[in-house]
C-alpha positions as CSV (number, residue, x, y, z in Angstrom):
1,D,-46.3,-11.1,29.1
2,G,-44.3,-8.9,31.4
3,A,-41.8,-6.1,32.1
4,S,-38.3,-6.9,33.3
5,S,-35.7,-4.7,34.9
6,N,-33.0,-6.6,32.9
7,N,-34.0,-9.2,30.4
8,N,-30.4,-10.4,29.9
9,H,-29.6,-11.0,33.6
10,P,-29.5,-14.7,34.7
11,A,-32.0,-13.9,37.5
12,S,-34.3,-11.8,35.4
13,S,-37.3,-14.0,36.3
14,R,-37.1,-12.6,39.8
15,N,-37.3,-9.1,38.4
16,C,-40.4,-9.5,36.3
17,I,-43.8,-7.8,36.7
18,R,-46.6,-9.9,35.2
19,V,-49.0,-7.9,33.1
20,A,-52.0,-8.5,30.8
21,N,-51.5,-10.6,27.7
22,G,-50.9,-8.5,24.6
23,L,-48.8,-5.9,26.3
24,G,-45.5,-7.6,25.3
25,S,-42.2,-7.5,27.2
26,W,-40.0,-4.5,27.8
27,S,-37.3,-3.2,30.1
28,I,-37.7,-0.7,33.0
29,A,-34.9,1.5,34.4
30,S,-35.1,3.9,37.3
31,L,-32.5,6.8,37.3
32,S,-32.2,8.6,40.6
33,N,-30.1,11.6,41.7
34,W,-29.1,11.1,45.3
35,L,-27.1,14.3,45.5
36,S,-28.2,17.5,47.1
37,T,-27.6,19.4,43.9
38,Q,-28.9,19.1,40.4
39,A,-27.1,16.4,38.3
40,V,-27.3,14.6,35.0
41,V,-27.8,10.9,35.5
42,S,-27.0,8.5,32.6
43,I,-27.0,4.9,31.6
44,P,-25.7,3.3,28.4
45,I,-28.8,2.7,26.2
46,T,-27.5,-0.6,24.9
47,T,-27.8,-2.1,28.5
48,L,-31.6,-1.5,28.4
49,L,-32.5,-2.9,25.0
50,P,-34.8,-5.9,25.5
51,P,-34.5,-8.8,23.0
52,T,-36.7,-8.7,19.9
53,T,-39.1,-11.4,18.9
54,T,-40.8,-12.5,15.7
55,S,-43.9,-10.8,16.9
56,T,-42.2,-7.4,16.9
57,T,-40.1,-7.7,13.8
58,Q,-42.7,-9.6,11.7
59,S,-40.7,-9.6,8.5
60,K,-37.1,-10.5,7.8
61,Q,-37.2,-8.2,4.7
62,Q,-37.7,-5.2,6.9
63,P,-35.2,-3.8,9.4
64,H,-36.1,-3.7,13.0
65,P,-38.1,-0.5,13.5
66,G,-36.4,0.4,16.8
67,Y,-37.7,1.1,20.3
68,H,-40.2,3.1,22.2
69,V,-38.7,5.0,25.2
70,F,-41.3,6.4,27.6
71,A,-40.4,8.4,30.7
72,F,-43.2,7.9,33.3
73,W,-42.9,10.9,35.6
74,T,-42.7,13.4,32.8
75,S,-44.7,11.5,30.2
76,K,-42.1,12.1,27.6
77,Y,-41.7,9.9,24.5
78,T,-38.6,9.2,22.4
79,W,-37.9,6.9,19.5
80,I,-34.5,5.3,19.1
81,P,-33.2,3.1,16.3
82,S,-32.6,-0.6,16.7
83,K,-28.8,-0.3,16.6
84,P,-27.9,2.9,18.6
85,K,-24.2,3.8,18.8
86,S,-22.4,2.1,21.7
87,H,-21.6,5.5,23.3
88,H,-25.3,6.7,23.3
89,T,-26.8,7.1,26.7
90,L,-30.2,7.5,28.3
91,S,-29.7,10.7,30.2
92,K,-31.9,13.0,32.4
93,R,-31.1,16.2,34.3
94,L,-32.6,15.5,37.7
95,A,-33.2,17.8,40.7
96,P,-31.9,16.8,44.1
97,H,-33.3,13.4,45.1
98,E,-35.5,13.3,42.0
99,T,-36.2,10.1,40.0
100,E,-37.3,9.2,36.5
101,I,-38.5,5.8,35.3
102,F,-37.9,4.8,31.7
103,H,-39.6,2.1,29.8
104,V,-37.9,0.6,26.6
105,K,-40.1,-1.6,24.3
106,P,-39.4,-3.0,20.8
107,I,-41.6,-1.5,18.2
108,S,-43.9,-3.7,16.1
109,H,-44.1,-3.3,12.3
110,V,-47.8,-4.1,12.1
111,L,-49.4,-4.4,15.6
112,P,-50.7,-1.6,17.8
113,Q,-48.9,-1.4,21.1
114,Y,-49.5,0.0,24.6
115,V,-46.6,2.4,25.2
116,G,-47.4,3.7,28.7
117,S,-49.5,6.0,30.9
118,D,-49.4,8.5,33.8
119,L,-51.6,6.1,35.8
120,H,-49.0,3.6,37.2
121,F,-45.2,3.6,37.2
122,T,-45.1,0.1,35.6
123,C,-46.9,1.4,32.5
124,G,-48.7,-1.9,32.2
125,Y,-50.0,-3.0,35.6
126,E,-53.0,-0.6,35.3
127,I,-54.3,-2.6,32.2
128,Q,-56.8,-5.3,32.6
129,S,-56.8,-6.4,29.0
130,F,-55.3,-5.2,25.6
131,D,-57.0,-6.9,22.7
132,V,-55.9,-6.2,19.1
133,S,-57.9,-7.1,16.0
134,T,-56.1,-5.9,12.8
135,T,-55.7,-6.9,9.2
136,A,-52.1,-5.7,9.3
137,T,-52.9,-3.4,6.4
138,V,-54.4,0.0,6.1
139,M,-58.1,0.2,5.5
140,S,-60.0,2.8,3.5
141,K,-62.6,5.1,5.2
142,S,-65.4,3.1,3.6
143,E,-64.0,-0.2,4.9
144,L,-63.6,1.5,8.4
145,S,-67.3,2.4,8.4
146,S,-68.2,-1.3,7.7
147,K,-69.3,-3.5,10.6
148,D,-66.6,-5.9,9.5
149,S,-63.8,-3.3,10.1
150,S,-61.1,-5.2,12.0
151,N,-58.4,-2.5,12.6
152,K,-59.3,-2.1,16.2
153,V,-57.8,-2.1,19.7
154,V,-59.9,-2.6,22.8
155,I,-58.2,-1.5,26.0
156,R,-59.7,-2.1,29.5
157,L,-58.2,-0.4,32.5
158,K,-58.5,-1.9,35.9
159,N,-61.5,-0.2,37.4
160,G,-61.4,-0.9,41.1
161,F,-61.1,2.8,42.0
162,K,-61.3,6.2,40.5
163,R,-58.5,7.6,38.3
164,V,-58.1,10.2,35.6
165,G,-55.1,10.6,33.3
166,Y,-53.7,9.7,29.9
167,I,-52.6,6.5,28.0
168,Y,-50.1,6.4,25.2
169,V,-50.6,4.0,22.3
170,Y,-48.6,3.2,19.2
171,V,-50.7,2.8,16.0
172,P,-48.8,1.3,12.9
173,N,-49.4,2.4,9.3
174,V,-51.1,5.7,10.3
175,D,-49.6,9.1,9.6
176,H,-52.2,11.4,11.2
177,E,-54.4,11.4,14.3
178,E,-57.4,12.1,12.1
179,N,-57.2,8.5,11.0
180,I,-57.7,7.2,14.6
181,I,-61.1,7.2,16.3
182,A,-61.1,6.7,20.1
183,T,-64.2,6.1,22.2
184,G,-65.0,5.6,25.8
185,N,-67.2,6.6,28.7
186,N,-67.3,10.2,30.1
187,S,-68.0,11.4,33.6
188,A,-71.8,10.9,33.0
189,N,-71.1,7.3,32.0
190,E,-72.1,8.1,28.4
191,H,-70.2,6.5,25.5
192,T,-68.5,9.3,23.7
193,A,-65.6,10.2,21.4
194,L,-62.3,10.9,23.2
195,G,-59.5,13.3,22.1
196,V,-56.5,11.9,20.2
197,D,-53.3,13.9,20.4
198,L,-50.4,13.1,18.1
199,I,-47.2,12.7,20.2
200,A,-44.6,11.4,17.8
201,H,-44.1,9.9,14.3
202,I,-42.1,6.6,13.9
203,P,-39.9,7.1,10.8
204,W,-39.1,4.5,8.1
205,H,-35.4,4.0,8.6
206,N,-32.5,1.7,8.4
207,E,-31.1,0.1,11.5
208,T,-28.7,2.9,12.3
209,G,-31.5,5.4,12.3
210,N,-31.0,7.0,8.9
211,T,-34.4,7.9,7.4
212,D,-35.6,5.8,4.5
213,E,-37.1,8.1,1.9
214,N,-38.7,5.3,-0.2
215,D,-42.4,5.1,-0.6
216,H,-44.2,2.6,1.7
217,Q,-47.7,2.2,0.3
218,G,-48.2,5.9,0.4
219,H,-47.2,6.3,4.1
220,R,-44.6,8.8,5.1
221,F,-44.2,7.1,8.5
222,M,-44.2,3.6,9.9
223,G,-46.8,4.7,12.5
224,C,-47.4,7.2,15.2
225,V,-47.8,7.4,19.0
226,V,-50.9,9.1,20.3
227,R,-52.1,10.3,23.7
228,I,-55.7,9.6,24.8
229,P,-57.5,11.0,27.9
230,V,-59.0,8.3,30.1
231,M,-61.4,8.3,33.1
232,V,-62.3,5.4,35.4
233,K,-65.2,6.0,37.7
234,G,-64.7,2.9,39.8
235,D,-68.4,2.3,40.0
236,G,-68.3,-1.3,38.8
237,S,-70.2,-0.6,35.6
238,V,-69.5,-3.0,32.7
239,D,-67.7,-0.5,30.4
240,D,-66.0,1.5,33.1
241,G,-62.4,1.9,32.0
242,K,-63.0,0.6,28.4
243,I,-61.4,2.5,25.5
244,T,-61.8,1.4,21.9
245,L,-59.5,2.6,19.1
246,T,-60.3,2.1,15.4
247,F,-57.9,3.2,12.8
248,Y,-57.5,3.4,9.0
């Protein structure tokens, strides 16, 4: 899997950054203001949309759920529909000589996804592994407490040196952060619960972005994006940089 600055370009293979399996493919764009005054810098959003795959759409009966858009330097998240208007742009007001890096990734109907972090500008190269085990359905709390619970994501950050920050993860079929349990090691190298902050809901919608008000197995939203604090001690311990998410 990897990120590409332009998946539609004939030479896109020369613009790819290889990342861990399970992270998928996405587009990266850097917008810069080279002026000595503040300016709004824009790019047509349609030029950044990476191609979708069966792994992201999952079902021909469901419309494509759209795209994650994550701004690295400001850690801002935005959802956009799968078929934005041709005149829509990705825009940012930038200070003189300021830059923002945007990541655009197709949303999955049923699989958790790594959206980004404030640890590395690629929003992927910092990951050693991203392993998903899911039934692709929502589980009850009693099922979650079972040892056979399979709605789980295990994320391992590269742990060659110390780092502290946040990662952003998309969890499908979950409406509230209370339905997500995150665990990892603290500064004392003790396994503990981590905070989970809700950043955005992904709406049920049609391809143009209009909200679908139909009931979807009792869920108001297709899923949500959450922020999780992470710490890597860089001490070489087995579980240093390991984060486990379980959801129901």
